[in-house]
N, C-alpha and C positions, 0 to 999 in steps of 0.2 A: 608750910607747917599744918595748915588747916585743910588745904585743898585735897590732898591725897586721902586722908581719912574720910572726908565727905564723899569723894568720888568712889572709893571702895564700898562705902555703905550704900551708895546709890546703885552700884553694880549688883550687890548682894540682895537688895530689897526690891529692885525694879529691873530685873534681868531682861525682860521683854522690851521695855522701853529703851534701855541702854543699847541693846542689840539692834533695835530698829534704827537708832541714831548712827550706828556704825556701818550700815549698809552703803554701798556705792551710790545708790539712788534712793535716799530717804524720802519719806513723805514730806509734803510741803511744810507742814508745821515744824519739822525738824531741820529745815534748811535755814539756819541762822548764821549770819556772818560768813566769814571765810570766802572761799571761791564762789559761793552762790550769790554774793553781793555784787560781783563784777561780771561783765560779759567776758566769758572765757570759753575756750573749747572744751568739749567733754574730756579730751585727753588730759588737759591741764587740771580739770576738776578731779579726775580719777587719780592723777599723780599726787596732788595735794592731799586728797582724802586718804590715800594709802599711806602717805608719809605720817599723817596724824594717827592713823590706826597703829602703825608700827611703833610710833613714839610712846604709845600707852603700854606696850609689852613689858618694858623693864620694871614697871611699877605694879605688875600683876593685876592690872585692871582688866586685861584680856586673858581670861582663863581658857582652858582647853575647850570647854563646852561652847563658849562664845566664839572662839576661833573656828571651831569645826562648823559652826552655823554660818558665819559671815564670809569666810574665805571662798567658798564656791561661788557666791554672788560676785565677789571681786574678780575672781579669775574669769568668770563668764563675761563680765563687763569689759575687762581688758581684752579678752579674745575677740569680742564683737565690735568694740569701739576704737581700738588703738591701731594705727597704721603700722605696718611692718617696720618702717623706718624709725618709729618711736618706741618700739617694744623693748629695745635695749635698756632704756631708762627704768622700765618696770622690772627687768631682770635684776638690775643692780639693787633696786629698792627691796625686792623680795629676798635676795641673798643676804643683804645687810640685816634685814629684819629677822631672819631665821637664826642669827647668831645669838639672839637674846635668849 
């Protein structure tokens, strides 16, 4: 009830800050909780981060301006850090996310 309005206000008032948090390799000060707290592979961190990014789309937290800025960073990270054997998981995530 209160989280979505707060999040949307944050996105509108602090676009640069929110956008920096949504990058695949955020600054150290933005690495709070989630997969950054445990020892995991970069592929696992990318997959979990992309899932979180895509989960924000139905709530209009990710607008076109933010999407256009962050997605090239995500695609480049996937291209350079993910093995060909694991790329299928990312294809599924991206296809699922584009239906929103």
